[in-house]
C-alpha positions, 0 to 999 in steps of 0.5 A, a space after each residue: 628299797 630292795 623289791 621282794 617277792 613271796 614264795 609259798 610251799 606246802 611242807 609234809 610232816 609238820 605236827 608241832 610247833 617245834 617242827 614249825 621252828 626248826 624250819 623257820 630257823 634253817 630257812 632264815 639261814 639261806 642266803 637272800 631270805 628276809 622273812 619266813 612263815 610257817 604254819 603247822 595247822 596248814 602246813 604250809 611255809 611262805 618265804 620272803 626273799 630277794 632276787 639273790 635267793 637260791 629256793 632249791 637250797 631253801 627246799 633242801 634245808 627242809 628235806 634235810 630236816 626230814 620233812 616233804 616239801 612242794 611249791 604251792 600251786 594255790 597260789 593267787 596273786 596278791 597285791 598289796 602295793 601300800 606295803 613298803 617292801 613291794 612284794 609280789 606273791 609267786 609260786 616256786 616255779 615263777 623263780 625256779 623253772 627247773 621245779 616245772 617238772 618236779 615232783 614234791 620233794 621228800 627227806 629221801 634219808 629215812 624220812 620218818 616225817 612224810 605227810 600223814 595221808 590216809 590211814 596213820 599205818 601207812 605212813 613212814 611215821 606210823 611204820 617206823 612206830 610199829 617197827 620200834 614197837 616190834 623190836 621192843 616186843 622181841 627184845 622182851 622175848 629175847 630177854 625172858 628166853 636168854 637173860 644174858 642177851 636181854 641188854 643186846 636185845 634192848 640195844 637193838 630195839 633202841 636203835 630201830 627207833 633212835 636212828 632216825 631221830 638222831 639224824 634229825 637231831 644232828 640236821 637240827 643242830 646244823 641247821 641252827 636248832 641244838 635244843 630240839 626234843 630229838 637232840 634232848 631224846 638222843 641225849 637220854 636214850 645214849 644216857 640211859 644205855 650207859 648207866 645201863 638203863 637200856 630196857 627203859 631207854 628202849 620204852 621211852 624210844 618207843 613213847 616218844 614215837 607213838 606220842 609223835 605219832 598221835 601229834 601227827 594224827 592230831 594237826 592232821 584233824 586240825 588241818 582237814 578242819 578248813 581244807 575240807 570246804 574245798 571239798 564242798 565244790 563240786 569237781 564238773 558242772 553242766 554248761 550252757 553252749 549254744 543251746 546244749 548242755 555239756 559236762 565241764 570241769 568246774 574250775 574252767 568256768 569263765 565268768 560270764 558262763 551259764 550253767 545249769 543245776 540240777 534239784 539236789 546237785 551242788 552249785 558248781 561256782 558262785 553265781 546269779 540265778 539267771 532263771 528258776 527259783 529253789 530252796 538253797 541249803 546253804 548249811 555247808 558254807 553259812 552254817 545256816 539250818 534252814 534252806 534259803 528260797 531264791 529266785 531270778 537275781 539272787 546270788 548264790 555260792 559254789 558248794 551250796 545245795 539246790 533244793 527242788 528246781 532246776 536253775 540257770 546260773 549265770 557264773 560271777 567268780 572264777 574257781 579260785 576267786 569264789 566264796 570257799 576259795 577266798 576263805 580258805 586262802 584268807 585262812 591260811 594266811 591267818 594262820 601264818 600271822 602269829 598272835 601276841 600270845 604266841 609271840 610272847 611263848 615263842 621268845 619264852 621257850 628259847 630261853 626255857 629249853 636251855 634252862 632246863 638243860 641246865 638245871 638238867 645237868 645240874 641235877 645229875 652233877 651236883 648231889 654226887 659231887 657235893 652231896 655225896 649222891 649215887 651218881 647212876 641215881 642223880 644221872 638218871 634223874 638228870 636224863 628225866 629232867 631233859 625229857 620234861 623240858 621239852 617245850 612242844 606243848 607249851 609252844 603248840 598251846 596258843 597256835 593250835 587254839 588259835 588255828 581251830 578258831 579261825 577255822 570254825 570261824 570261817 565255816 560260819 562265815 566269820 574272817 579274822 585276819 589272823 590271830 592278833 585280830 582274834 585276841 583283840 576281838 575278845 576285848 571290845 567293849 563298843 562296836 559302832 555300827 554303820 546303818 544302810 546295809 549293815 544294821 538295815 538291809 540296803 533296800 527300801 521296803 513298802 511298810 504301810 499302804 494307806 488307803 483313801 477310799 480304794 482297796 489296798 489291792 487296788 491302790 497297789 495295783 494303780 501304783 505298780 502300773 506307774 512304776 513299771 520299768 524304773 530301777 529306782 529303789 522306791 519303784 523297785 520296792 513298790 513292784 516287788 510288794 505288788 509281786 509278793 502279794 500276788 496283785 495284778 499289774 496291767 499295762 499303762 498309757 501315756 507314762 510320763 516322768 515328772 522329774 523331782 516330782 514323780 510319774 503320770 499315766 493312764 490305765 483303763 480311763 483313768 489318770 494315774 499320778 504317784 507324787 511326792 507329798 510336796 508335788 501332791 500339795 501343789 496340785 492341792 490334793 491333800 487335806 489336813 487329815 491326809 497332811 497329818 498322816 503323812 507328817 506322821 509317816 515321815 516322823 517315823 523315817 519312812 519315805 511317802 509317795 501319794 497316788 492321785 486318781 483322776 487328781 483326787 488323792 486315792 491313798 499313800 504308799 510308804 517305804 523304809 530300809 527296814 532292819 535286818 530281821 536279826 538286828 534287834 536280837 544281834 545287838 540284844 546278845 551284845 548287850 548280854 555280853 556286856 558290849 555297848 552298841 552305837 550307830 553311825 549313820 549319813 542318814 538325816 536325823 529323823 531316819 536315823 532316830 526312828 531306825 535307832 529307836 526300833 533297835 533300842 541303840 544310841 546313834 549320831 546321824 548326818 555324818 560324813 565318812 570323816 565325821 564317823 572316824 572322829 567319833 571312834 577316836 573319841 570313843 578311843 579316848 574314853 577308854 572304849 575298845 572299839 570295833 567298827 561295823 560297816 560295808 567297808 569301802 564308803 566306812 574305810 576311814 572309821 574302820 581303819 581308825 577303830 581297834 578292829 574294823 569289821 566289813 558286813 557284806 556278801 560274796 566278793 563284795 566283802 572288802 577285806 582290804 580295809 577291814 580286820 574281820 569280816 562277817 561274810 554273810 551279813 548277820 548282825 548276830 555274827 558279830 556277838 558270835 565273832 566276839 563270843 568265839 574270841 573270848 572262848 578261844 582265849 580261855 582255851 589258850 589259858 587252859 592249854 597253857 596250864 596243862 602244859 606247865 602244869 604237867 611238867 611242874 608235876 613230874 618235874 618234882 616226882 622225878 627229882 623225889 625219884 618217885 617217876 622216871 624216864 618213860 613217865 617223863 616223855 609221857 609228861 611231854 607227849 602227853 601234854 602236847 596231844 592233851 593240848 591239840 586235843 583241847 584245842 580241837 574242841 573250838 571246831 566245834 562251833 556253837 550257835 
């Protein structure tokens, strides 16, 4: 088995899917290259190759086509040992030390495909468009003043814009893409000059460059959408060092370091609050409009804004592994993987363009030969059809929409591993949820305080006294409630744990016991009415502790892992979308029934991981398209068995290796939002395909009928591409 490696590059100047296709075709011809994946939206290329590859040859192929290329410095290691080719992810200089000192390589021979950074008119493509426009205006002026020189002036105007286009056409043809838009454009312009349509040819070349420029601007907008997330993380941080504060680069922060965050500052790393309490504005990362109050031991994300108090935060993830970096990296990778619709259109376009060239040739030749038509008129129509035949708008229709959706989802913490996952989500008809930590908070809370004589505050205070120092989830629930209610918790004496029963101690002359109902029963402390109350609470799925004061039952404290605040609304949203929901849990049937009753959801209880996997299989056999939502770790078998596995979690706990998608911020309603985003994306793709094919069909008919000529034909191509890209960018406006 041959070991392969992956090398990633930044590629500048790509603005439509035809660019990606040319690069893909050229790089695949380099010896040792196994696979190539190019993303227009992220401006990246991933090359999988064996050890024999000459990576400089890969870069030369790309620059030869007129694009800039540089090693991708943001690579994180991707350990995917389960893949058969045992690939490793490296930066380009891992393989070719010559790159260490090499700056970004451009296409140096008059490249007009340089990356469009900053103002459009400062880019090479922008300058070429301006020069072409100026040459066209000058040609019209010369033609007006000296009519006899008009044809020469327009010929010069054509050369200004056409020479760089023709160079790219030749390079693409030599690299395996003979039917590129540049080649079609060059043939059409040269043909127009031959039939004395130089004025129109110069106009068409200028309009083509304008269209390319607009495509570049639109592609840049999509690219900026996700990359703008990285700008949220501040460049520096205040590091606590031996009691002193010093400003250091945020990327240098090590895990375990403690940083200070002042009110109004952005938090510079993922971490846990060590001291302080403040309202955190998480809108930039999670889309949550209301600031979240957080205190000691609460997790915070890099890029979020500290509200009203100084915080000390212990760093839990290095800069390359924080939530935002992981989101950006995941979206980059997802945009490089093709959706089924995109793969189909790619295959279709391979036959579509040569087919249009044949049709154009037939239109130019058949009527004059067989029907006595005028050669000039029908060659002109054939040239116009050539321009209509470029598949750019059609090919970009799917990836533009998919990329915009993946970016929009990522900004709300909805992460999807590529277009195939995004497409499938829209077809989901059944969502199977885990209970603990998915539909519920994952930790018990005090739900009922039942007093048999004492006041509620007194009862809670005595129970909290006994639970001080304990790390048991039920003990923490009692202590959390006491703190929330502001109940005093005096020190206790002679505290003693009673294994399997509870805890006992003395406070202020009273002997206190906090026991399980069976242990309290053994002491003979419960009467019939109290037993009935305990049974009623147990039937609601609650755990009950009994407080005894000097051997007498003083009250009950009931606790339960409560549903998440948005669980009910999230399940209702699924129901409104026509998607059924089911809860699969390992909990006992009584607890499962109680939680399911509160949420009005079908359920299965007392299930082992293999049982959950079996139920998912049964649902699929019944004809459901199943999404399984769990924590991504102990639900691994069921996540893998489902059509779509969705990990529910926060920050670094998301187990994306197992799942196809993740709800990063743990909101049940986000599952419905993910499905809605998928459906909206598929509608957008259909609109895009309709625009692309519809415009071409209209102009094909009008061209053959003699109603439109060369310059409307180029508008049909570049205009459709721009319209499709702008339509796809609408998906960046995330609703809800």
